[in-house]
N, C-alpha and C positions, 0 to 999 in steps of 0.2 A: 123113590127118593125124591125129595122136594128141596129145591134150592131157592132161597129168598135173598134178594138184594135190596139194600136200602141205598138208593142213589139220590144224591142231591147235587145240583149244578147251579152255579151262580154266574150270570153274565153281567159284565159291567160295561157301561157306556160312560166314557169320561173324557175330560180335556186335560192336557198337560200344560202347565205354565212354568216358565223359567223364573225362579225366585232370585237366584244368584248364579252368576257365572264367574269362576275364578280368574279368568283372563280379562274380565271387565269389571274389576272391583269397584270402580267409582260409580258405575251405573247400577250395579246390583251388589251392595255389600252383603256379607254373610249374615243370616238371621241371628240377632243377639240371643234369642232364646236357646238356639242351638249351642252357641259358644259358652253360654253360662252353664248349661247342663253338661257340656262335654269340652271343658277347657283344654284338655290334652290333645284335642283334634284341631287346634287353631291353625297349625302349619298345613294340615291337610285341607282345611276350609279355604285357605288362601292360595292353594296351588292352582296353576293355570288349567289343569285338567278337571278340577272340581266344579260340579254344577248341582245346585239344589233345585228341585222341582216341586211343584205343588200339584197334586192330583185332585181334580174336582169331579167327583162322581155325579153324573146327571141322573142316572137311574140304574137300578138293580133289577134283574129278572131272576127270580128264584124258581127253579124247577125241581119238584120232588116227586119221586116214584113215576116219572115219565108222564104224569097227567095233571098234577097240581101245579099250576103256573101262577105266580104272584109277581106283580110289578110294583116296585117302589120308586117313586120320583122324588128327587131332592130339589127343594126350592132354595137356591143360593141367595135370593133376594132377602131372605130372612136372616142370613148370616151376617152378623155385625162385626166380624173380625176383619173384613176386607175394606 
């Protein structure tokens, strides 16, 4: 009997940034794109316990079949949205 496994693993290295904190609305207002897309969540977005975060991935490491390892690095200097 032969058993074959197709295993793929992704490791992420990232930074978390606070974009909005509900208890500090003046410093971090909720993102307009979010409220335009989800207007029914406005009350939630303004609640003191709500916090929006941005995840900035620095690099991905993709491991396939326990031996094929590929690393992808993200250059945020080329990101014009910030």
